[in-house]
Structures are given as C-alpha cells and as structure tokens.
C-alpha positions as a printed Julia matrix, in Angstrom:
360×3 Matrix{Float64}:
 -50.73  -116.06   -8.08
 -53.25  -113.58   -9.47
 -54.79  -110.98   -7.2
 -58.57  -111.05   -7.01
 -60.5   -108.96   -9.56
 -57.31  -107.81  -11.33
 -57.38  -108.17  -15.11
 -55.61  -106.62  -18.08
 -57.94  -103.65  -17.75
 -56.73  -102.65  -14.29
 -53.19  -104.12  -14.3
 -50.6   -101.38  -13.73
 -46.81  -101.18  -13.56
 -44.69   -98.11  -12.88
 -41.69   -98.39  -15.19
 -38.61   -96.22  -15.06
 -34.87   -95.84  -15.46
 -32.06   -93.73  -14.04
 -28.5    -92.79  -14.92
 -26.08   -92.11  -12.06
 -22.91   -90.22  -12.97
 -19.7    -91.08  -11.12
 -16.64   -89.4   -12.71
 -14.37   -91.04  -10.12
 -15.81   -93.28   -7.43
 -15.76   -96.6    -5.6
 -19.45   -96.73   -4.84
 -20.27  -100.41   -4.41
 -17.07  -101.52   -2.68
 -15.83  -104.98   -3.69
 -12.8   -107.06   -2.76
 -10.46  -104.97   -4.89
 -12.1   -101.6    -4.48
 -15.13  -101.82   -6.76
 -17.41  -104.52   -8.03
 -16.55  -105.36  -11.62
 -17.34  -108.0   -14.18
 -15.93  -109.3   -17.47
 -18.13  -110.57  -20.3
 -17.75  -111.38  -23.99
 -18.27  -108.16  -25.92
 -19.93  -107.58  -29.26
 -16.69  -108.4   -31.07
 -16.1   -111.57  -29.05
 -13.35  -110.03  -26.94
 -13.48  -109.72  -23.17
 -15.03  -106.51  -21.91
 -14.57  -105.3   -18.35
 -16.78  -102.8   -16.54
 -17.91  -101.94  -13.03
 -21.44  -102.18  -11.68
 -23.69  -101.33   -8.75
 -25.79  -104.16   -7.39
 -29.54  -103.71   -7.1
 -29.21  -104.44   -3.39
 -26.74  -101.56   -3.05
 -29.16   -99.13   -4.7
 -32.02  -100.42   -2.53
 -29.91   -99.86    0.58
 -29.38   -96.22   -0.43
 -33.11   -95.83   -1.03
 -33.73   -97.16    2.48
 -31.17   -94.77    3.95
 -32.91   -91.85    2.25
 -36.31   -93.02    3.5
 -34.94   -93.11    7.04
 -33.49   -89.6     6.62
 -36.97   -88.5     5.54
 -38.39   -89.81    8.83
 -39.79   -93.13    7.63
 -39.79   -95.99   10.15
 -38.46   -99.11    8.42
 -38.47  -102.78    9.31
 -36.12  -103.72   12.15
 -33.47  -106.42   11.67
 -33.47  -108.91   14.52
 -32.01  -112.24   15.55
 -34.16  -115.03   16.98
 -32.7   -118.05   18.75
 -34.23  -121.22   17.3
 -33.3   -124.75   18.34
 -30.48  -126.14   16.15
 -30.23  -122.73   14.46
 -28.12  -120.09   16.14
 -28.44  -116.38   15.52
 -31.0   -116.71   12.72
 -31.43  -113.25   11.17
 -34.74  -111.87    9.98
 -36.63  -108.59    9.86
 -40.03  -107.6    11.21
 -41.73  -109.09    8.12
 -44.72  -106.9     8.87
 -45.99  -105.24    5.67
 -48.81  -103.51    7.56
 -46.35  -101.51    9.65
 -43.38  -101.03    7.32
 -43.11   -99.64    3.82
 -39.99  -101.68    3.04
 -41.53  -105.0     4.09
 -44.41  -104.17    1.75
 -42.52  -102.91   -1.31
 -39.13  -104.67   -0.97
 -40.45  -108.05    0.15
 -38.97  -110.49    2.66
 -38.06  -114.1     3.35
 -38.47  -115.42    6.88
 -37.3   -119.02    7.3
 -37.91  -118.93   11.04
 -40.71  -121.19   12.24
 -41.0   -119.96   15.79
 -43.67  -118.52   18.03
 -41.09  -115.91   19.01
 -41.64  -114.12   15.68
 -44.75  -112.16   14.75
 -44.86  -113.57   11.2
 -42.89  -116.86   11.04
 -42.27  -118.98    7.96
 -43.39  -116.39    5.41
 -42.13  -114.97    2.12
 -43.08  -112.01   -0.02
 -42.02  -111.28   -3.6
 -41.03  -107.63   -3.86
 -43.48  -105.44   -5.82
 -40.54  -103.06   -6.35
 -37.74  -104.51   -8.47
 -34.51  -102.84   -9.53
 -31.81  -103.98  -11.94
 -28.05  -103.92  -11.66
 -26.69  -100.51  -12.62
 -24.02  -101.11  -15.26
 -21.05   -98.87  -15.96
 -19.2    -98.47  -19.24
 -16.66  -100.57  -21.08
 -13.2   -100.22  -19.54
 -14.37   -97.75  -16.92
 -12.15   -98.8   -14.0
  -8.52   -98.12  -13.28
  -6.06   -98.26  -10.41
  -5.67   -95.49   -7.89
  -1.98   -94.99   -7.06
  -2.7    -92.68   -4.13
  -0.2    -92.14   -1.33
  -0.68   -91.15    2.29
   1.44   -89.56    4.97
   2.29   -92.15    7.57
   3.05   -89.63   10.29
   6.69   -90.64   10.74
   9.44   -88.06   10.46
  12.48   -88.69    8.31
  15.12   -85.96    8.01
  12.62   -83.61    9.57
   9.92   -84.33    6.96
   6.76   -86.43    7.05
   7.25   -89.6     5.01
   4.72   -90.93    2.55
   3.8    -94.43    1.49
   1.76   -95.76   -1.44
  -1.65   -97.19   -0.71
  -2.05  -100.85   -1.62
  -3.25  -100.72   -5.22
  -4.57  -104.29   -5.03
  -7.75  -102.88   -3.53
  -7.67   -99.36   -4.88
  -9.64   -99.62   -8.11
 -12.04   -96.81   -8.91
 -14.53   -96.24  -11.7
 -14.98   -93.27  -13.97
 -18.36   -93.92  -15.48
 -22.08   -93.39  -15.61
 -24.3    -96.2   -14.36
 -27.6    -97.06  -16.01
 -30.34   -99.15  -14.41
 -34.07   -99.82  -14.6
 -36.79  -100.3   -12.02
 -40.36  -101.54  -12.0
 -43.11  -101.33   -9.4
 -46.09  -103.67   -9.57
 -48.87  -101.36   -8.38
 -51.46  -104.11   -7.96
 -49.25  -106.06   -5.54
 -48.2   -103.03   -3.49
 -50.25  -103.06   -0.29
 -51.89  -106.39   -1.21
 -51.0   -109.39    0.94
 -51.77  -113.1     0.71
 -52.31  -115.92    3.18
 -51.95  -118.85    0.78
 -49.22  -121.49    0.78
 -47.59  -120.63   -2.55
 -43.9   -119.72   -2.29
 -43.5   -115.96   -2.42
 -47.19  -115.45   -1.68
 -47.42  -116.76    1.84
 -47.06  -113.21    3.1
 -48.86  -113.79    6.4
 -48.65  -116.66    8.85
 -51.82  -118.19   10.29
 -50.94  -116.71   13.69
 -50.57  -113.16   12.32
 -53.22  -111.02   13.98
 -55.04  -108.45   11.86
 -57.1   -106.94   14.67
 -54.9   -103.88   15.23
 -54.87  -103.05   11.49
 -58.61  -102.94   10.83
 -58.48   -99.18   10.11
 -55.72   -99.68    7.52
 -57.53  -102.44    5.61
 -59.83  -101.72    2.66
 -60.75  -105.29    1.67
 -60.03  -108.72    3.09
 -61.1   -112.33    2.84
 -59.53  -115.59    3.98
 -56.79  -115.41    1.3
 -56.19  -111.73    0.42
 -55.91  -108.46    2.34
 -55.69  -105.03    0.66
 -54.65  -101.82    2.39
 -56.52   -98.55    1.89
 -55.86   -96.58   -1.27
 -54.28   -93.68    0.64
 -51.7    -95.89    2.36
 -50.75   -97.63   -0.91
 -50.55   -94.34   -2.8
 -48.43   -92.62   -0.16
 -45.98   -95.53    0.11
 -45.35   -95.49   -3.63
 -44.94   -91.71   -3.63
 -42.48   -91.83   -0.72
 -40.41   -94.48   -2.48
 -40.17   -92.69   -5.83
 -39.55   -89.3    -4.23
 -36.32   -90.6    -2.66
 -34.67   -91.11   -6.06
 -33.41   -87.54   -6.64
 -31.81   -87.52   -3.17
 -29.8    -90.76   -3.16
 -26.35   -90.38   -1.64
 -23.52   -92.36   -0.11
 -21.18   -95.07   -1.27
 -17.81   -96.5    -0.26
 -14.68   -94.62    0.91
 -16.6    -91.51    1.82
 -13.77   -90.36    4.05
 -11.42   -90.04    1.07
 -13.58   -89.9    -2.07
 -16.63   -87.71   -2.64
 -19.31   -89.49   -4.65
 -22.77   -88.38   -5.72
 -25.47   -90.99   -6.23
 -28.29   -88.66   -7.23
 -29.46   -89.49  -10.78
 -28.6    -87.17  -13.64
 -31.29   -88.66  -15.88
 -34.71   -90.06  -14.96
 -37.69   -91.36  -16.88
 -41.04   -92.62  -15.54
 -44.3    -93.92  -16.96
 -47.14   -96.35  -16.24
 -47.99   -99.38  -18.38
 -50.36  -102.33  -18.25
 -47.54  -104.72  -19.16
 -44.59  -106.07  -17.2
 -42.34  -105.76  -20.27
 -39.83  -103.03  -19.55
 -39.75  -100.12  -21.99
 -36.36   -98.68  -21.1
 -33.91  -101.55  -20.81
 -32.18  -100.84  -24.12
 -31.86   -97.06  -23.96
 -28.3    -97.28  -22.57
 -25.63   -99.97  -22.48
 -22.01  -100.59  -21.49
 -21.07   -99.21  -24.93
 -23.31   -96.15  -25.18
 -24.4    -93.57  -22.62
 -27.81   -92.96  -24.2
 -29.57   -94.34  -27.28
 -32.43   -92.04  -28.26
 -33.46   -94.25  -31.19
 -33.99   -97.16  -28.78
 -36.15   -94.96  -26.54
 -38.39   -93.72  -29.35
 -38.69   -97.22  -30.82
 -39.66   -98.67  -27.45
 -42.39   -96.15  -26.61
 -43.7    -96.46  -30.17
 -43.8   -100.26  -30.08
 -45.5   -100.28  -26.67
 -47.77   -97.27  -27.17
 -50.87   -99.47  -26.73
 -49.55  -100.49  -23.31
 -48.85   -96.94  -22.1
 -51.24   -95.77  -19.4
 -49.65   -92.44  -18.57
 -47.51   -89.73  -20.09
 -43.74   -90.33  -20.07
 -42.0    -88.02  -17.61
 -38.36   -87.35  -18.45
 -35.53   -85.1   -17.25
 -31.81   -84.72  -17.96
 -29.69   -82.63  -15.6
 -27.92   -79.69  -17.19
 -24.19   -80.33  -17.39
 -24.63   -84.07  -18.05
 -24.7    -85.44  -21.62
 -25.02   -81.89  -22.91
 -23.92   -82.99  -26.39
 -26.92   -85.33  -26.48
 -29.44   -82.82  -25.17
 -30.52   -81.32  -28.49
 -30.77   -84.74  -30.16
 -32.98   -86.06  -27.36
 -35.18   -82.98  -27.27
 -35.62   -82.97  -31.04
 -36.61   -86.65  -31.01
 -39.18   -86.42  -28.21
 -40.65   -83.18  -29.59
 -41.04   -84.94  -32.95
 -42.72   -87.9   -31.22
 -45.09   -85.55  -29.4
 -46.06   -83.8   -32.63
 -46.45   -86.88  -34.86
 -47.15   -89.98  -32.79
 -50.79   -91.07  -32.55
 -50.47   -92.28  -28.96
 -52.75   -90.72  -26.36
 -49.68   -90.21  -24.16
 -46.77   -87.86  -24.73
 -43.41   -86.97  -23.25
 -43.64   -84.51  -20.36
 -40.58   -82.42  -19.48
 -39.56   -79.03  -18.16
 -38.74   -76.15  -20.48
 -34.97   -76.59  -20.13
 -35.28   -80.41  -19.97
 -33.71   -80.31  -16.49
 -35.25   -80.56  -13.04
 -34.78   -84.17  -11.85
 -36.47   -83.34   -8.52
 -39.28   -81.35  -10.11
 -40.15   -83.94  -12.76
 -40.12   -86.75  -10.17
 -42.51   -84.84   -7.91
 -44.66   -83.95  -10.91
 -44.98   -87.64  -11.81
 -45.72   -88.77   -8.26
 -48.26   -86.01   -7.62
 -50.05   -86.13  -10.99
 -49.93   -89.8   -11.97
 -49.88   -91.91   -8.78
 -53.18   -90.57   -7.32
 -54.95   -91.3   -10.62
 -53.97   -94.97  -10.41
 -56.05   -95.45   -7.29
 -59.17   -94.18   -9.0
 -59.1    -97.39  -11.07
 -61.6    -99.95   -9.82
 -60.09  -102.97   -8.03
 -56.52  -101.87   -8.57
C-alpha cells in the first residue's frame, strides 16, 4: 500500500538507536528470571545472552506517556457469539496516539465495537534490545523467613532456578515511518484496513486535513505533536521486573537520531552482543547512506558510560564533520552528554521541518 502523493522526494523515516545500561537487573522477567537466548556465535560455539523484547520497551514507553498525561487506548473485552472474552483495544487512531503509532489488530466483527475487523501496521517499529555475550548469572540471594531459632531470625536461600540476573548493556534500534503516522486507510488490504465501514468520521472533521474514500490524513500539528511526544519519552523510561528488590534504570545512556528517505536502517551494526559500540560501523553507515540523509545526526553519550570510548567517538565524528561532503553533520553537545537535551533538540528542530514538506 502506497499513500497518495508520496514519492521518493517526500518519503521520510526517523531512524534511531539507544543503549540501555543495566549493571545488574532482571528487566524483562522470563520463566527463570530474565529472558535469554542461545545462538551459534562467530566461532561456531553456543553463545548465551539476555534480551529485552520490543514489546517490553513499548510498554515502558506507554507507561511514560501515561505519566506525562497522555490518554492512551483502553483495553476492553467484548462478548461475541462462540468467542468468549475476546480482548481488543479502542482501535481508534483519531483519539489515541498509541493506536496511531503502535498499530492494532481487531479480529472482532461485532457492532458492539467502534472499529470492528480492522488492522493497522505500526508506523513506529522497535527491535529487540540485545545484551552481551555471557551477561547473565545466578543470584544466590537469601531472605529472612521471620522464624526465630535460638533467639535469632533464620534465613533461607531464594530459589535460584528463577533468580537469574543480567549485567549488561542493551542495544536496540527504532524506526518511525513519518508518512504513515496520522494517515489512515479504508481499503481491504491486510494491515491497511485501518477503519471499518461503520466508523464515523463526523466528530473528527476538525482533526482531518485531507480525506477521500480510501485515505484520511490528520492535520500537520496533530501528527507532529504525536511524534514529538513519543520521542520525548525515551530519556525518561523506567521500570522493569523485581522492583521491590532490585533497582533498575531503563533510561538510555546513548541515543542517536536522524531522518532519511530510506527504510534501510543506518544504525543496526553499531553495537552487537560482542561489542558495546563500533564507531567504524557508525561512520561507514552514515557515509554509505549520506545521499539518503535528510537531517543532521543528533547524538549523545551520557558521562560515566563508555568513558573509555568517548574520545574515540568524538574524534571520529569531528573528523567526519570536517571532511565528509554530506550536507548533514553530527550534532552534539559540548561535553557529548545531555541525553534529554539532545532528544529535545532533535524533536524541536527537526520534526517541525518535516511537516513543511508537501504531501508528507
């Protein structure tokens, strides 16, 4: 499905990546304490590492949006004949930022739902966040059981079968398809039947910029503000499993953002399960895709994290800025820090400019 009047000239993707640092955590709780996976490594031997699912990260983004006062789509259950307790959400992308940007699938065909039998491919996509090789280990913690023995509180070991924890940094990428954000379809193609025939548009006339029988586009201001709200949550992510016993911080310690006219991701190779950060891969990627760049590259690394890499990264991006023929350069604060500041700088300087592009 191609949106109307969108070509290579006005096609835009927000591309980015984050690194979350978790020196000791059980963030994405699995059956044995964390979610982990084993794969064949570069030498052919099994490699084990922990990971955070994309759905987990999205859930933390939603929690932060709610804390910021955003009203999100409401989970509900509709009774349908031969189907009991069928779960869905509001599936109303006019009302709710998350239905718009995170997509939905509503298998319910019922007049009881405002938007039955519809699906929407998410404009915002996020990868798994992968830890590092061999990053998990058992926690042999003990607890006081409250019983007295010889006048002293006794202790007992916690079951180590489900007490794994990770000591790692997690790297993941995200992409936001700007052209599909705030653009909805009424066709019958899977993933693009965003609106049912019965869905009434009358109450949303003031929010609509363009519409025809197949495609509806929200106003530029609504689309811009939704994208800004989403990205501005990233520096404030928090939460995870076992919060009553283990403090964990989900806020990223490294961020990078840019805009391209291609869906190919620039930053997928800049970290791996073997290496925390690969500056050569970053420079090679932005050099190879310099013709696809449509904005400067905003980057920040929190002081205290990867400090031994800081000079190498700064030297490389300063060299790129001085020598590379691209119209777009790396943008960063003087001390290379400021995750919050660089995120707000990107969302305030770059996002509004996107909606000055005709037919975006």
